[in-house]
N, C-alpha and C positions, 0 to 999 in steps of 0.2 A: 504494500500500499504506500501511497505517495502523497505528501503534503504539497499542494500547489503554491502555498504562501511561502514557506521556508525551505521547501525542496528536500526535507528529510524523508527517509524511507523507513517503513516499519513492516514487521511480519503481519501476515494475514490475521485478522481478528481484531485489530484496532479499527475504530471508526473515526476518532478525532485525534488530531495531533496534540500530544501532551505538552508541547512547548507553546503553541499559539492558539490552540482550540479550533483550528480550521478543520473542516470535514476532509477526510482522506479520499483520494481517488485511486482507481486501480492502475492508472498509467500516468506518466508524465505528459504535460502539454508543452510541446516544443516551443510554442510561441511565447511562453512565459520565461524562457531562458534568455540570458544576455549574450548577444553576439553582434558582429558587424558584418556588412555585406562583403561578398568575395566573388571574384570571377569564377571560382571553382564551384559555386553553388550548383547543385544537381549532379556533380561528378560522383560516380559510384566507385568505391575502392573495394577490391576483393570480391566483387559481385554481392556485397553484403551491406556496405556502409555508405549512405548518401550524405554528401557534404551539404550542410545548411548555412553555415556562416563562419566567420573568422573570429577567433578568440584572442590570440596574441602571438608574440614572437620572442624567442630566446636567442642565445648566441649562435646556435647551429640549426634551429628548426622553427617551424611555424606550427601553431596549434589551431585546429578547426573543430567546430561543433558539427556533429553528424548524427544521424539516426541509424540504428540497426533496422533494416527494412522489414525483417521478419517479425520483429517485436515492437517497433516503434519507440524503443528506449533510446535516449540520448547518450552519446559517447563523446569523448574528447580524442581527437586523432592528431598525434604529433608527427609531422612529415619533415624529414631531413631536407635542408636546403639543397638545391642542385649542385652548387659549388662545393658544399661540404660533402655531399654524397660521393664526390669523385676522390676524396681523400680516404685511403684505406683505414688509417687509425681512427678517423672520425666515424666511419661506418662501424668499426668494431666497438667503439664506445657506445654508439647508439644501440647496437644489438645487446651490448652488455647491460644496458638499463633494463631491457625486457627480461633478460636472464636473472638479473639481480632481484627485481621486484617479484618475479615468479617464485624464486627460491625462498623468499622470506615469508610471504603469505600472512601478514599481520594486519589487524584493523587499523593501525596507525601508519600503514604504508599504502600509497596509492596502488590500486589494482591495475595491472596490465592484462587486458583481456585477449588481445590478439596482436599479430604482427604480420607484415607483408611488404611487398614492393609495388610501386606504381607501375602500371603497364606501359605508360608513355615514355618515362625517363628512367625507370628502374630505381627511383629514390625510395629508400626504405621508410616505413611508417610504423608507429605503434598505436594501438587502440587501447585507450584507458577509460576507467570509469569517469563519468562526468561529475565534477565537484562544484557545488554551489557555495559561493563564499568569496574569500580573497586571501592572498598571502599575508603572512605576518609582516612582510616587508611593506606591502601596500598600506596595511593598518598603521604601522609605525610612521610611515611618511605622512599620513594624515593626522594621526593623533599624537605622535611623537613618543609617548611613554604609555606603559600599561600598568595598571595597579595590580597588587599582589593577588587579589582575589581572582582576577582573570589570568594573570601571567603564570602563576605556579601550576595550575592544571594544564595550561598549554605546554609549558616546558616539560612537565611530567610525561605527557602523552608523546611529545616529540622524542624524549629520551627513551620511552618504551619502545617506539618503533625502531630507533637506532640500536637499542639493546638486542632486539630480535634480529636485526641485520648482522650484528656482531656474532650472535650465536650461530648464524648461518655461515660465518666466515667471511662476511662482507663489511668493508669499511667504506663509509659514504665519501669522505674526503672533500665535500663541498657543502658543509652544514652552514646555512645562512638564513635570514628571515624570508628571503624570496623562495626558498625551498621547504618552507613550513606553511602549509595551507590550513586556514581556519574555515571549517565547514559549518554552515548554519547562518541564521539571520543575525544581524548586528544587535548586540544587547543580550542575546541568549547565551547559555553555556556553549562554548565551542568544542566541537570535535576536531581532531588534528590529523592531517595526513602529511607524511614526509614525502617530498617529490624528488625527482631528478637524480637517479642513480647512475647517470651517464659517466661520471668520473669515478665510480666505485671500483675498489680493488677487491677481487675475490682472493683471499689469502692463499688458497691452494693453487691458484693459477699463476701464469707468467705475467710479468708487467706488460701492459699495453703501452704505457708511457715510456718514451725514450729515456735512457739513463741521463741524469743531469737536468731533467726538466721538471720545474715546479708545477704542480697541478692544484687548482682550487681558486678561490676568490681571495685576493690578498688581504682584505680587511679581516678575514676570519681564518687566516692560514696559520697553523701551528708552526713553531720553530723547526720541527723536523721536516715539514713540507717545504719551508723556505730554502733549506740546503739540500733537498732531495734525498733525505734519509728515508728509510722504510717507515711507512705509517703503521699504526696499530690502533685498537679501539680508543686509546687515550687521545689520538688525534681528533676524533670526533667529539670527545669530551671538551677539548679546547675550543673547537668551533662552536659548540652549544654554549660554552661559557661566555664567549664573546657575544653571542646572541642574547644571552641573559644580561650581560652588562648593558647592551644597547637597549633592551626591552625596559629595564628599570630606570636607566639614566637619560635615555633619549639621544645618547651620543655614543660613538665608538671609543674604545680605549685610546687609540692613537688617531689623530686627525688625518684626514685624507691628504696625501702629499704625492710627490713624484714616486713612481712605483718602486724604485730601488731604495729610496729612503724609508718608505712604509714597510717594505720587506725587512730592512735592517732593524727597524724598531720592533717588529714582531719577534725577531730573533734575539735582540740584545736588551732593549729598554724595558725595565720593570714597569708593569702596568700601573696606572694611577689608582688610588682607592676610589671605588664608586661613590663614596660619600663626598669626595671632592667635587664630583660632578652634580650630585643631588643630595642635599643635606639631610633629607628625610630618610635616607637609606640607613637602617640600623646595623649594628655590628654583626649579628648572626647572618643576615642576608649578605652583607659585604664579604664575610669570611667564606661563604659557599661560592660566590662569584670568583673570588681571588684564587681559591684552591683549583677551580676548573681551568684557569688560564695561567698556571704556573709554566715557566719556561721548560723545566725539566719534566718529562713525562712521569717519572717516579714520584714527583711532588703533587701531581694531579690525582683526581679519583682514579683508582686502578681499573675501574670498569664503569660502564654506563649505569649498571644496576646500583653500584655504590653511590653514584651521583643522584639517582632517583631517591634513594633512602634519605639523603639530606634534604632534597626538595620536599619530600613528604613530611619531614620534621619541621621544616619552615611553615608548611601548610597546616600543621597541627594534626596530621593524619598518622604520625608514627611517634612513639615515645623514644626517649633516650637523648644523649648529648650528640651534637653535630660532630661528625668526623672531621669536618673542615677546621675545627678548633685544635686538632692534634698537632704536635710539632712536625715540621717538614722533615722528610727523609734526607734531603740534601739542603742544608740551611742557606747556602749561597745562591741556589736556584739559577745557576748559569747553565745554559744548554751546552752539552758536549757533543759535537758532531761525530758521527760513527765511521765514516769512511774518508779516503783521501780527497775525493771531490768535495764532500761536505766540509772538510776542514778548510780547503782552499776557498770555498764559497763563504764560509763564516768569516775568514780573515778579510775578504773583500768587504763584507757588510760592516764589520767593525770599522774598517778604514773609511767606509762611506759616511759614518757618523763621527769621524775624527778621533776614533778611539784605538788604543792598542789592543790587539786580540790576546787573550790568554794563551799559554802554551798548552796546546792540545796533544795529549799523548797518543801514540799509535795503538 
């Protein structure tokens, strides 16, 4: 059953939406969904999905609203741009997104329903569940900050989806507000879907990314990503920690700057205290944020599940002291690069900030 007002779905047996009281229907009405005109309207992909409109564009792909002709259900179709489709690594990342999401199968991960290639140009596409709502990035660009009553459940759900990915051996590597989707009408409790596993690394698989290439969004990039060391689940802890910093303060830990300078600060510069950016942030909340964005992975939460436990303590849903208040494993919290390339990269970034690099042992 489907609510035409807030677009939530329910199992059969419900008559009215528990959130807004609207009467439920058996099918979605496509004219109620938000989309823009497109020249591809009426195009049928895979003999199943008819394009109805344009939703938006990412770095490598465009997203369209379509209906599955057999059921009339709306879906979102991500089509790789033609110029990107010609690059082998880009195509591999695109296919990896479908594989990653299918392997996880978690309610806080967007569902990939199907995949195929366009008949005219061979561009690959992914068919995903249609989500009504907006990204956390759009929400923050409009409202700037989110109060704890809204933010802590959102962060817990995003962390739960990422924890499920980690249990499946998948590291997202691009955790940011634009990849956290808030499902539901504004003002209601949000359900969360984590999007875009196109940069994900499956731990048992070989690297797609060329050696020495940093992957991710630099404002949310962990130190190990900056110097191209191997990521692990604590890499996503860092990314979600930066998301948390921005969600509560309205700003990023480090101001936007020239790319090399921003990367250098992610690697070298201690983050400011969130209370310096917003005075109303109390010490427990600040300690959780800072633990997640420590430079050394061993100083962060050891897993996404451990991060969730402290988020639940902040929300009052779990008893016990915050693990964030325990002493650091490595008090200096200076990131130690793991390979020769990483050491040379770290030296460059120290010099970029006019600093002398520590002596990194082999």
